[in-house]
C-alpha positions as CSV (number, residue, x, y, z in Angstrom):
1,M,136.9,41.8,99.6
2,N,133.7,43.3,100.9
3,A,133.2,45.9,103.6
4,D,132.5,43.4,106.4
5,D,135.8,41.6,105.7
6,S,137.8,44.9,105.8
7,A,137.3,45.2,109.6
8,R,138.5,41.6,110.3
9,P,142.0,40.8,111.5
10,R,144.5,40.3,108.7
11,S,144.8,36.5,109.1
12,I,141.1,35.9,109.1
13,A,140.6,38.1,106.0
14,L,143.3,36.2,104.1
15,D,141.7,32.9,105.1
16,L,138.4,34.1,103.8
17,D,140.0,35.0,100.4
18,D,141.6,31.5,100.3
19,D,138.3,29.8,101.0
20,R,136.5,31.9,98.4
21,N,139.1,30.8,95.8
22,L,138.6,27.2,96.8
23,E,134.9,27.4,96.5
24,A,135.2,29.1,93.1
25,L,137.1,25.9,92.0
26,G,134.2,23.8,93.3
27,Y,135.3,22.5,96.7
28,V,134.2,23.0,100.3
29,P,137.1,24.2,102.6
30,S,137.8,21.1,104.8
31,F,141.2,22.0,106.3
32,K,142.4,24.6,108.7
33,R,144.9,27.0,107.2
34,E,147.7,26.8,109.7
35,F,150.8,26.9,107.5
36,S,152.5,30.3,107.7
37,N,154.9,31.6,105.0
38,L,157.9,30.3,106.9
39,A,156.4,26.9,107.4
40,T,155.5,26.7,103.7
41,I,159.1,27.7,102.7
42,S,160.5,25.1,105.1
43,F,158.1,22.5,103.7
44,A,159.3,23.2,100.1
45,F,163.0,23.0,101.1
46,S,162.6,19.9,103.1
47,I,160.9,17.9,100.4
48,M,164.2,18.1,98.5
49,G,166.4,17.0,101.4
50,L,169.5,18.3,99.9
51,C,172.4,16.6,101.7
52,S,170.4,13.4,102.5
53,S,169.3,13.0,98.8
54,V,172.9,13.4,97.7
55,A,174.0,10.7,100.2
56,T,171.2,8.4,99.1
57,T,172.0,8.4,95.4
58,F,175.7,9.3,95.4
59,N,177.0,5.8,94.5
60,T,174.8,5.5,91.4
61,P,176.7,8.0,89.1
62,L,180.0,7.2,90.8
63,T,180.0,3.5,90.2
64,L,178.4,3.7,86.7
65,G,180.0,6.6,85.0
66,G,182.7,7.7,87.4
67,P,183.4,11.0,89.1
68,S,182.7,13.1,86.0
69,S,179.2,11.7,86.0
70,V,178.7,12.9,89.6
71,R,179.8,16.4,88.8
72,D,178.3,17.0,85.4
73,S,174.9,15.4,86.1
74,S,174.4,18.3,88.5
75,L,175.9,20.8,86.1
76,S,173.3,19.9,83.5
77,H,170.6,21.3,85.7
78,L,172.3,24.6,86.0
79,I,172.7,25.4,82.3
80,A,170.8,28.7,81.7
81,L,170.4,30.9,78.7
82,I,171.2,34.6,79.2
83,I,168.1,36.5,78.4
84,I,168.5,40.0,77.1
85,S,165.7,42.4,77.3
86,V,165.2,46.1,76.4
87,D,164.6,48.6,79.2
88,D,162.4,51.7,79.1
89,L,165.3,53.8,77.6
90,G,165.9,51.3,74.8
91,H,169.1,49.9,76.3
92,L,169.9,46.2,76.3
93,V,169.9,44.8,79.8
94,L,170.2,41.4,81.5
95,D,167.2,40.4,83.5
96,P,168.5,38.2,86.5
97,W,165.1,36.9,87.3
98,R,164.6,35.5,83.9
99,V,167.9,33.7,84.1
100,H,166.9,32.1,87.4
101,V,163.5,31.0,85.9
102,L,165.5,29.0,83.4
103,Y,167.4,27.4,86.2
104,L,164.0,26.3,87.5
105,R,162.3,25.4,84.2
106,P,160.3,22.5,85.6
107,G,159.4,24.3,88.8
108,A,158.4,27.5,87.0
109,S,156.3,25.7,84.5
110,I,154.4,23.9,87.3
111,A,154.1,27.0,89.4
112,E,152.1,28.8,86.7
113,I,149.5,26.0,86.8
114,V,149.2,25.3,90.5
115,S,149.1,29.1,91.2
116,A,145.9,29.2,89.1
117,F,144.4,26.1,90.7
118,P,145.4,26.2,94.4
119,T,143.8,22.9,95.5
120,C,145.4,19.8,97.1
121,G,144.8,18.0,93.9
122,G,147.5,20.1,92.3
123,L,148.3,19.3,88.7
124,Y,145.8,16.5,88.6
125,T,142.9,18.9,89.2
126,A,144.2,21.4,86.8
127,S,144.8,18.8,84.0
128,A,141.1,18.2,83.5
129,Q,140.4,21.9,83.2
130,L,143.0,22.5,80.5
131,V,141.3,20.7,77.7
132,P,138.2,21.8,75.7
133,L,134.7,20.9,76.8
134,K,134.1,18.4,74.0
135,Y,137.1,16.4,75.3
136,R,135.9,16.5,78.9
137,S,132.6,14.8,78.1
138,V,134.2,11.8,76.3
139,K,136.8,9.3,77.1
140,C,139.8,11.3,76.0
141,G,139.1,14.3,78.2
142,R,138.6,12.4,81.4
143,Q,141.7,10.4,80.6
144,V,143.9,13.4,81.1
145,G,143.1,14.1,84.7
146,W,142.8,10.4,85.5
147,T,146.3,9.5,84.1
148,V,148.0,12.5,85.7
149,G,146.4,11.6,89.0
150,W,147.6,8.0,89.0
151,L,151.1,8.9,87.7
152,N,151.4,11.6,90.4
153,I,150.3,9.2,93.2
154,L,152.6,6.5,91.9
155,G,155.6,8.9,91.8
156,Q,154.9,10.2,95.3
157,V,154.5,6.8,96.8
158,A,157.7,5.6,95.1
159,G,159.4,8.8,96.3
160,L,158.3,8.3,99.9
161,A,159.3,4.6,99.8
162,S,162.7,5.3,98.3
163,T,163.5,8.1,100.8
164,E,162.4,6.0,103.7
165,F,164.3,3.1,102.4
166,G,167.4,5.3,102.0
167,L,167.0,6.6,105.6
168,S,166.9,3.0,106.9
169,G,170.2,2.4,105.0
170,M,171.7,5.6,106.3
171,I,171.0,4.6,109.9
172,W,172.5,1.1,109.5
173,A,175.5,2.7,107.7
174,A,176.2,4.7,110.9
175,V,176.0,1.5,112.9
176,V,178.6,-0.2,110.7
177,V,181.0,2.8,110.8
178,A,180.6,3.1,114.6
179,K,181.5,-0.6,115.0
180,D,184.5,-0.2,112.5
181,G,182.8,-2.5,110.0
182,N,182.3,-5.4,112.4
183,Y,178.6,-5.5,111.9
184,E,176.5,-7.3,109.3
185,V,173.5,-5.5,107.9
186,T,171.0,-8.0,106.4
187,T,168.1,-7.3,104.1
188,G,165.7,-8.1,106.9
189,K,167.2,-5.5,109.1
190,V,167.0,-2.8,106.4
191,V,163.4,-3.6,105.4
192,G,162.3,-4.0,109.1
193,L,163.6,-0.6,110.0
194,F,162.1,0.9,106.8
195,I,158.6,-0.4,107.8
196,G,159.1,0.9,111.4
197,L,160.1,4.4,110.2
198,L,157.1,4.5,107.8
199,I,154.7,3.7,110.6
200,F,156.3,6.3,112.9
201,H,155.9,8.9,110.2
202,G,152.3,7.8,109.7
203,I,151.7,8.5,113.4
204,L,153.3,11.9,113.2
205,N,151.2,12.9,110.3
206,C,148.0,12.2,112.3
207,L,148.7,15.3,114.3
208,A,146.5,18.3,113.8
209,T,147.6,20.8,111.1
210,R,148.8,23.5,113.6
211,Y,151.2,21.0,115.1
212,L,152.4,19.8,111.7
213,A,153.0,23.5,110.7
214,R,155.0,24.2,113.9
215,F,157.1,21.0,113.5
216,T,157.8,21.7,109.8
217,T,159.0,25.3,110.5
218,S,162.4,24.1,111.8
219,F,163.2,21.7,108.9
220,V,164.7,24.3,106.6
221,F,167.4,25.4,109.2
222,V,168.6,21.8,109.7
223,N,168.5,21.1,105.9
224,L,170.6,24.1,104.9
225,G,172.8,24.1,108.0
226,A,173.9,20.5,107.7
227,T,174.8,20.9,104.0
228,I,176.9,24.0,104.6
229,V,178.7,22.6,107.6
230,I,179.6,19.3,105.8
231,I,181.0,21.2,102.8
232,I,183.1,23.5,105.0
233,V,184.4,20.7,107.3
234,L,185.3,18.4,104.3
235,L,187.3,21.3,102.8
236,A,189.0,22.1,106.1
237,T,190.0,18.5,107.0
238,T,191.5,17.5,103.7
239,P,195.2,18.1,103.2
240,R,196.1,19.7,99.9
241,H,198.4,16.8,98.9
242,E,195.5,14.4,99.2
243,M,193.2,16.3,96.9
244,H,192.7,15.0,93.3
245,T,194.3,16.8,90.4
246,G,192.3,19.1,88.1
247,S,192.5,16.6,85.2
248,Y,190.8,14.0,87.5
249,V,188.1,16.4,88.6
250,F,187.3,18.1,85.3
251,G,188.9,16.0,82.7
252,S,188.3,12.7,80.9
253,E,190.2,10.8,83.5
254,G,187.2,11.1,85.7
255,I,185.0,9.0,83.3
256,V,185.0,5.4,84.6
257,N,182.5,3.2,82.7
258,Q,181.4,0.3,85.0
259,T,178.1,-0.6,83.3
260,G,179.3,-3.8,81.8
261,G,178.5,-2.9,78.2
262,W,177.0,0.5,77.7
263,N,179.2,3.1,75.9
264,D,180.7,6.0,77.9
265,G,178.0,8.4,76.8
266,I,175.2,6.3,78.3
267,A,177.2,5.5,81.4
268,F,177.8,9.2,81.9
269,L,174.1,10.0,81.5
270,F,173.1,7.4,84.2
271,G,174.4,10.0,86.6
272,L,171.3,12.1,85.9
273,L,169.3,9.8,88.2
274,S,171.0,11.3,91.2
275,V,170.1,14.9,90.6
276,Q,166.8,14.2,89.0
277,W,165.6,12.2,92.0
278,T,166.8,15.0,94.3
279,M,165.3,17.9,92.3
280,T,161.8,16.4,92.0
281,D,158.4,16.7,93.7
282,Y,158.2,20.3,92.6
283,D,154.4,20.4,93.3
284,A,154.6,19.2,96.9
285,T,153.5,22.5,98.3
286,A,150.5,22.5,96.0
287,H,149.2,19.4,97.7
288,I,149.0,21.3,101.0
289,S,147.6,24.4,99.5
290,E,144.3,24.0,101.3
291,E,146.2,24.2,104.6
292,V,148.3,27.2,103.6
293,K,147.6,30.9,104.0
294,R,147.5,32.8,100.7
295,A,147.6,29.5,98.8
296,A,147.8,30.9,95.3
297,Y,151.1,32.6,96.3
298,A,152.7,30.3,98.9
299,G,151.4,27.0,97.3
300,T,153.6,27.5,94.3
301,V,157.0,26.0,94.0
302,L,159.1,29.1,94.7
303,P,158.6,29.3,98.5
304,S,157.9,32.9,99.3
305,P,155.1,35.4,98.6
306,P,154.6,37.5,96.6
307,L,155.3,35.1,93.7
308,S,154.5,37.3,90.8
309,P,157.7,38.1,89.0
310,L,156.3,38.5,85.5
311,R,153.0,40.2,86.0
312,A,153.2,43.9,85.6
313,D,150.4,44.6,88.1
314,L,152.1,42.8,91.0
315,P,155.5,43.4,92.7
316,R,158.6,41.4,91.9
317,P,160.1,39.2,94.6
318,S,163.2,40.3,96.4
319,S,166.6,39.1,95.3
320,L,166.8,36.7,98.2
321,Q,163.5,35.1,97.2
322,V,164.7,34.8,93.6
323,H,168.0,33.1,94.6
324,L,166.6,30.5,97.1
325,F,165.9,27.5,94.9
326,S,168.7,28.2,92.3
327,S,171.1,28.3,95.3
328,L,169.8,24.9,96.4
329,A,170.7,23.5,93.0
330,I,174.2,25.1,93.1
331,M,174.8,23.8,96.6
332,R,173.9,20.3,95.5
333,R,176.5,20.4,92.7
334,R,179.1,21.9,95.1
335,S,178.5,19.2,97.6
336,N,178.9,16.4,95.0
337,L,182.0,18.1,93.6
338,I,183.7,18.6,97.0
339,V,183.0,15.1,98.3
340,Y,184.4,13.2,95.3
341,S,187.2,15.7,94.7
342,Y,188.7,15.8,98.2
343,W,189.0,12.3,99.4
344,Y,192.0,10.1,99.1
345,R,192.0,6.6,97.5
346,S,188.5,7.1,96.2
347,A,188.6,4.2,93.8
348,R,189.4,1.8,96.6
349,L,186.6,3.1,98.7
350,A,184.1,2.9,95.9
351,A,185.1,-0.7,95.2
352,Q,184.8,-1.6,98.9
353,H,181.5,0.1,99.6
354,R,178.9,-0.4,96.8
355,D,176.3,0.9,99.2
356,D,175.6,4.7,98.8
357,H,175.2,5.4,102.4
358,L,178.2,3.4,103.6
359,L,180.4,5.0,101.0
360,W,179.4,8.5,101.9
361,T,179.7,7.8,105.6
362,S,183.1,6.2,105.1
363,I,184.3,9.3,103.2
364,M,183.2,11.6,106.0
365,A,184.8,9.3,108.7
366,L,188.1,9.2,106.7
367,R,188.3,13.0,106.5
368,M,186.8,14.1,109.7
369,G,187.4,11.2,112.1
370,K,184.6,8.9,113.3
371,P,183.2,11.0,116.1
372,A,182.7,14.1,114.0
373,A,181.5,12.1,111.0
374,L,178.8,10.4,113.1
375,F,177.8,13.6,114.7
376,L,177.2,15.3,111.4
377,W,175.7,12.2,110.0
378,T,172.9,12.5,112.6
379,F,171.8,15.7,110.9
380,V,172.0,14.1,107.5
381,C,169.6,11.4,108.8
382,L,167.4,14.1,110.3
383,T,167.2,15.8,106.9
384,A,166.0,12.5,105.3
385,F,163.5,12.1,108.2
386,F,162.1,15.5,107.4
387,V,161.8,14.6,103.7
388,C,159.7,11.5,104.6
389,Q,157.5,13.6,106.9
390,T,156.7,16.2,104.3
391,A,156.4,13.6,101.5
392,L,153.9,11.6,103.4
393,Q,151.8,14.7,104.1
394,A,151.8,15.8,100.5
395,C,151.0,12.3,99.1
396,S,148.2,11.7,101.6
397,R,146.6,15.0,100.5
398,T,146.8,13.9,96.9
399,V,145.1,10.6,97.7
400,Y,142.5,12.5,99.6
401,A,141.8,14.8,96.6
402,F,141.7,11.9,94.1
403,S,139.3,10.0,96.3
404,R,137.2,13.1,96.8
405,D,136.8,13.3,93.0
406,H,136.0,9.5,92.8
407,G,139.3,8.8,91.1
408,L,139.8,5.8,93.4
409,P,137.4,2.8,93.4
410,D,136.7,3.4,97.1
411,R,133.4,5.4,96.8
412,G,135.1,8.4,98.4
413,Y,136.1,6.5,101.6
414,F,139.6,8.0,101.6
415,G,138.3,11.4,100.8
416,H,137.3,12.0,104.4
417,V,138.7,14.5,106.9
418,S,138.6,13.6,110.6
419,S,136.5,15.9,112.7
420,W,139.0,15.4,115.5
421,T,142.3,16.4,113.9
422,M,140.9,18.0,110.7
423,T,143.3,15.9,108.7
424,P,142.6,13.0,106.2
425,L,143.5,10.1,108.6
426,R,142.2,7.4,106.2
427,A,144.3,8.7,103.3
428,I,147.4,9.0,105.6
429,W,147.3,5.4,106.6
430,F,146.4,4.2,103.1
431,T,149.5,6.0,101.8
432,T,151.6,4.6,104.6
433,I,150.6,1.0,104.0
434,L,150.9,1.4,100.2
435,S,154.4,2.8,100.5
436,I,155.6,-0.3,102.3
437,L,155.1,-2.4,99.2
438,P,158.0,-1.0,97.1
439,G,160.4,-1.6,99.9
440,L,159.7,-5.3,99.9
441,L,161.3,-5.5,96.5
442,D,164.7,-5.6,98.3
443,F,163.9,-9.2,99.2
444,A,163.7,-10.0,95.5
445,S,166.8,-8.0,94.3
446,P,168.7,-4.9,95.3
447,V,168.6,-3.8,91.6
448,A,164.8,-4.1,91.7
449,A,164.7,-2.0,94.8
450,N,166.9,0.6,93.2
451,A,164.4,0.9,90.4
452,I,162.1,2.7,92.9
453,F,164.4,5.7,92.5
454,S,164.0,5.7,88.7
455,L,160.3,5.2,89.1
456,T,160.0,8.3,91.3
457,A,161.6,10.6,88.7
458,M,159.8,9.0,85.7
459,A,156.3,9.0,87.1
460,L,156.4,12.4,88.8
461,D,158.0,14.2,85.8
462,L,155.6,12.7,83.3
463,S,152.7,13.8,85.5
464,Y,154.1,17.3,85.3
465,I,154.6,17.7,81.6
466,I,151.1,16.5,80.6
467,P,149.2,19.6,82.0
468,I,152.1,21.8,80.8
469,F,151.7,20.4,77.3
470,F,147.9,20.8,77.2
471,R,148.0,24.3,78.6
472,R,150.1,25.3,75.6
473,V,148.2,23.3,73.0
474,F,144.8,24.7,74.0
475,Q,145.8,28.1,75.3
476,N,143.9,29.9,72.6
477,H,140.9,27.6,72.6
478,P,137.7,29.6,73.5
479,E,136.5,26.8,75.8
480,V,139.7,26.7,77.8
481,Q,139.9,29.9,79.8
482,F,143.1,29.6,81.7
483,K,143.1,32.4,84.2
484,P,146.7,33.0,85.5
485,G,147.4,33.1,89.2
486,P,149.9,35.4,90.9
487,F,152.8,33.5,89.3
488,Y,152.8,33.9,85.6
489,M,155.6,34.0,83.0
490,G,153.4,35.4,80.3
491,D,152.7,34.2,76.7
492,G,155.9,35.6,75.3
493,L,159.2,33.9,74.4
494,L,160.2,33.2,78.0
495,G,157.1,31.2,78.9
496,W,157.3,29.2,75.7
497,L,161.0,28.6,76.1
498,V,160.7,27.4,79.7
499,N,157.7,25.1,79.0
500,V,159.1,23.5,75.8
501,N,162.5,23.1,77.5
502,C,160.9,21.4,80.5
503,I,158.9,19.0,78.2
504,L,161.9,18.0,76.1
505,W,164.2,17.5,79.0
506,T,161.7,15.3,80.8
507,L,161.1,13.1,77.8
508,F,164.9,12.8,77.4
509,V,165.6,11.7,81.0
510,T,162.6,9.4,81.0
511,V,164.3,7.4,78.2
512,I,167.6,7.3,80.1
513,F,165.8,6.1,83.3
514,S,164.0,3.3,81.4
515,L,167.3,1.6,80.5
516,P,168.9,-1.1,82.6
517,T,172.0,0.3,84.2
518,V,174.0,-2.9,84.1
519,L,174.6,-5.2,81.1
520,P,173.9,-8.0,80.3
521,V,170.2,-7.8,81.2
522,A,168.9,-10.5,83.5
523,K,166.1,-10.8,85.9
524,D,168.3,-9.4,88.7
525,T,169.6,-6.5,86.6
526,M,166.4,-5.5,84.8
527,N,165.1,-2.0,85.3
528,Y,161.5,-2.5,86.3
529,A,160.7,1.2,86.6
530,S,159.6,1.5,82.9
531,A,157.4,-1.5,83.1
532,I,155.6,-0.3,86.2
533,T,155.1,3.2,84.9
534,G,153.9,1.9,81.5
535,G,151.5,-0.5,83.3
536,V,150.0,2.4,85.3
537,V,149.4,4.4,82.1
538,I,147.8,1.4,80.4
539,L,145.6,0.4,83.4
540,S,144.5,4.0,83.8
541,S,142.2,3.5,80.8
542,G,139.7,1.8,83.1
543,H,138.0,4.9,84.5
544,R,134.3,4.3,83.9
545,H,133.5,5.4,87.5
546,Y,135.5,8.6,87.1
547,H,134.0,11.7,85.5
548,G,136.6,14.3,86.2
549,P,137.1,16.5,89.3
550,A,133.7,16.7,91.0
551,S,132.5,19.6,93.0
552,N,131.4,18.8,96.6
553,L,129.6,22.1,97.1
554,E,125.9,22.1,97.7
555,K,123.8,23.1,94.7
556,E,122.8,26.3,96.3
557,Q,126.4,27.2,96.9
558,R,127.3,26.5,93.3
559,D,124.4,28.6,92.0
560,T,125.5,31.5,94.2
561,L,129.0,31.3,92.9
562,D,127.8,31.1,89.3
563,E,125.7,34.2,89.8
564,S,128.5,36.2,91.4
565,G,131.0,35.2,88.7
566,A,133.6,33.9,91.2
567,D,135.7,32.2,88.7
568,E,139.2,33.7,89.2
569,I,141.7,33.9,92.0
570,V,141.1,36.6,94.6
571,E,144.2,38.5,95.3
572,P,144.2,39.5,99.1
573,D,144.0,43.2,99.8
574,T,146.4,43.3,102.7
575,K,146.0,47.0,103.2
576,K,142.3,46.6,104.0
577,A,143.0,43.5,106.0
578,L,145.4,45.5,108.2
579,S,143.1,48.4,108.7
């Protein structure tokens, strides 16, 4: 920070640092940085949509593997190794932060990369920079960024479509419960409301960034508040004699194979879809990093600055910051455990309501009474509404960045920012219209429509592990000079353990999500997610018009940056900014 900047107000000084970082990566600042720390935290929480995501996918593990699949699919995401380190006095100590990093192995691995490349292209932009120069100039090198970009967009579009589709079903489920089951919900009604909601979210996303930031700030309170209240009310309204026994909750009695032919092990693992779909889109905040203050810090997955737990030259986060996302994962498991453990006649309810939303709403109505259940269900629907709002914003920024780099065959048409709202209106409406298409699969088959959920987890998670893999493979290559951002786990055992664990876990669950969930396999029970994801990977080989992330700086600006050596993240000097 130079002397002229030191006299500027803090917010302006930080914005200048962010803009310099972006220019060092080769891009002209095009957005206004209106997202505060709280708004960014709220955005990160809301993209997960804790209680609404559980409600949307609750029936999948319950009706395929039984209650044990619901419980232990969430437990699998909370397995952490106890990391022992040596303090300055030579004593063996437990490092709580490192344990929490293992809870967040995918998020922590992604945060390392997006913290070093704070652009709205996120992992797509970083991928092309993590291979040697000789690969960037030939087909193989460009293929990395191109494939990651398409997989990430595919996963985000599928995620937006599946969440919006789930919200439509949740609203109709409330109508059915309100009318005591005397109402028929047709495919046309579900798809029609789904399209209407998408268009409404498209309109909301056309607002200027400052209004989006203010609107987003409130999301986190509804998200966490609704989840906590539902858990407490379910516990308080369920008599002890109507609770299931410990053997049902934790024993083999809770494994109920309803797949039609798969063994109990595979049926149990199908429950992973519920938690994997909920705990995905880790890089969402990276896609709004050009609209965020202190982007290298706040644009990472863990939603609060400073995000520098493992760099000795920067302060560690507070215990509250460390616990935020691991607490979300724990709350998700608790909500699953409580819902299926504390309702009476669960088997009969599951048989009657094969629809996720109607089953969840019926459980709440049975325990709380219809008025209270519908009141709380309103907040569950609001949580899903917020997920769609943030997901559309993140996906449209990815489309904008990919078009800006000529990754789409549109000659940069969608890589345009409106001078009126300072948002990418063309990319917003392209994303909105594209997201309608997956929902139309419901007219073909409900099973085909449910494949959207698998597609989301598969495409997004695969787009995550590609740059993580190349960062490790070429980390010592002289032509790949990865400069860590504020969030960095280091090159020691912890970093390797988290990265390798993330890659192996993703490959494992991708295989599970590729399998048809019901046997025998027919056109109505086929899992089309693997075919769609594989098709995108194969078709992504046609990239002759794409030559990697392209700078949109003027030649004079690039020459100036090269001469000044502005090739690493500028860490804001807040003391000077405040003076």
